[in-house]
N, C-alpha and C positions, 0 to 999 in steps of 0.2 A: 500339685508341685512341688518338688524336691525344695526343700528351704536350708542349707545347711549354714553356719556360721556365716561365710564368707559369700551368701547369698547377697545379689543385689534386689533381689525383691522378697520384701518382709511384711509382717504383719504387726504393727500396733495398735494396743488396746487403749481405749480411755473411759474417764468417769462419764457414765450415762446420766446425761441429764434433761429433766422434760421441762418445756419452753412451751407457754402460751404467746402466739402470735398475734398480729393482726395481718389480715388482707389493702395490702397498700396498693397494686392495681391489677388488674388483667389483663393479656396480649393475647391475642388471636395469633399463631404461628403459623398454623395449615388448618383445614378443617377439619382436623382429627387432632391436633396437638396445641394445649394452651399453657401458655404460663403465667402462671400465680408469682407474685411477688411478695413476699411478706415484710414485717419486719415489728419494732417494738423494742421496748427498753430490755424485754429478756432475752433478747436474740445478741447482748454481750457477752464476749465470750466464748462463742460459738467456735469449734474447730473441726474442719474437714482438710485433712492433710492427703487424701489420696482421691484420683477425679473417678473411681467407681465407687467411692463409699455410701453408705445406705444410711438413713434416717426412717427412723419411724415415722407416720404420721396415723393419728389417733381419731378416727371418726368414732363418736358415742351414737347410739340408735336408741336408747329410751333417758326418761328423763334418770334413773338411777344410773345407768351409763355413764351419762352428763357429770352427776355427784362423784360418781368414781375418780374421775380424773383429776379430782383434788387432791385423793391420796396415796394414788398410785404410783408403784416404786418399779420402775421397767429395771427387766432383767432379774425379777423373784417371782416366783407364783407367790398367788394371791389368790384369797377367797372372793367372792362374790360376784356383780358384776363385771366385767371388762368390756370396751370397748374394741369396734374393730379396730385392725391394727394394717398397714400396709407398707413395705420400702419403696423407697424412692430415692434417689440422687441428687445432690444438693446440684442444681446446675450451675449457680453463680453467687461467690458471697463478697459482698464488701462491707463490712462491720463501719469502716468508716461514712458510708452511707445508709447505715442500719437497716442493709437490705439483704435478703435470700432468694433466689428465685427458685421455684422446681417447675418443672414441665410435665404433665399431665395428657395421655392418650384419652380419649375421647370415646368411648365405645360403648355407653347404655348402662346399663345394670352394675353395680359393686358400688360399694362404699365412696372408693377415691375417687372414679369415676362421676358417678354422681354428684360429689361434694365440688368437685374442679368446673363440674356443667354451671353449675347453677352460684359460685362463688362471686361474691361482690367485694368492692373496696368496702370496710370495714367490719367485715366478718373475720372470725377467728378460728384458729387451728391449734392445736396443741402438735407437736412435734418432740420425737425422744432418740438420743444419739448424735454421733453415730457411735456404736461400740468400738467399731476399730477403724482402722485405715491401711490399706493395702500400699505400703512404699515400693515406688519403683525406683531406684538410684538410676541417673543418669551417666548410664554406662553401654545405653545402645544405640547403634548408629543408626537404626530403622525399626519402625512401628508398622503391624498389621490389625490395623483395629476392624472387627466383623460384630455387625449386630442388627436386628431392625427397630420400629421404632422406640421401645423401649430402653434402648440401648443410646440412643443421640444424644441426652442430657451428658452421658458420661463419654463419648466419643468428641461432642461440643468442646467440654470442658478439655480433657485431653490435647485435643490441636491447640487450645490457646494457653497451655500451661507447658507444652514442650518448647525446648531451644529451636531457635528460628533456624539451625543448619540443620535438622531432623528430617529424614525422609519418613513419611507417612504416607502409606495407602490404607483409606479407608473403606469399608464393600458395606453398605447398608440398604437393608432389603424394605422394602414399604410396602404400602396398599397399592397407591397407586402416582401418578407423577405430581399430582396436589399434595403431596406429601413431603416432598422437597423440601427442606427448609436452608435459611443460609447457613454457610459453617462458615470458618477462619479459609481465605484463602493466601496462598502465597506459594514461592518456589519448594519446591518441595514436596507438597502434598498435592497425591489425589484421591478424588473420593468417585467409587463407582455405586451408583442408583440402582439398585436391581424392585424392578416392578413385579412381584410375587405371582400376582395374573397374571404374568408374560414368560416370566427367567423361573430355574430353579437354582437357589443360592449354591446348592453344593456344587453342579457345574459349574456356574461363574467360579468357583474359588480355584477346579481343578484346571481351568485354563489361567488362571493370572501369572504374572513374572513377579516373584517376592520382591521388594528393595532390596539391594545390596547390604552385605555386612551385617556385623552383629543384629538380628532382629527377635524383637519381643512382639507374640504374639496376642492379643486378648481377644474372646469371642464372648458376646452374649446376647440370646437368643433365647427361642422357645428350649427348653432341656432338654430333649431328646435331639433335637437340631444342634445344640452346642457339642452335644457328648460327640455327635457323629463328625461335625467339623472337626474338633479337636484331632479325632484319630485319622482323620483325612491329612491334617497337617504333618502330625506324627509319622504318617506311613507313606503315605506320596509325597511331600516336601522334605522329610526326615529332619525335621525338625526336633531338639531335644525337649525334655518334659518341661524343663527349666526355663524354657522359653516360652511356654505357653500356657495360658492363664482362660481359662472356661468354664463360664456360669449360665448354669441356668434361671433365665429371668422370669418365666413363668411357664407353665406345664398346658400342655395341648386338652385334656381335659377342663380346663379353668377356662378356657378361651383367650381371655388376658388376664396379666398380674394383678390386676386391682379395682 
């Protein structure tokens, strides 16, 4: 995406800080989505300015990796053992209450999914970041949000952070109808759930009627699919590159991102 000096979409950088947090509670959102609420004194000063920000979650697998967490400097190359790291979106931040929500897709093997499936009150988790935030100025009339389960935290957060007079169309691909989760409901918000076992996301998008006015489109799915959807929006719907932000949240050969 082109970002000129006057662009309403710009990236700002943050100091990366490592934090050790405690699990405060665990909430089952759907059969495959689990919310972990974290807190603790080190959450103070946490900053996340973009609804699709990413923080690093650190998962040590050996005593050596556990020990390395004490001295690990994120964002810099270092020798020695390193814990597994995965990127996740902060779903909700309430510094007054001292709480941070992170939503996990439970899919079996994988350091993040395995940890989240076993997490319980009192457990600890190291996080780092976010390194940066993508700031989208409030100059758009409407928004098109396209994603799968991994994008639901960012979609849900953006719906809650947008002004009430903005038109929003969200298209969310899920494994089955049981994976629908509550999202903000108000006039001007429309959510289309796409069951990937029954529908093709690209075909659904081709049949959309986009919200009116100056539109900002955001896409986050499997990397290859995100590229195809972006191309579809640019070519079929004639959106400008400045209006479209596409991200690959996971890659097909990895099955899931975490």
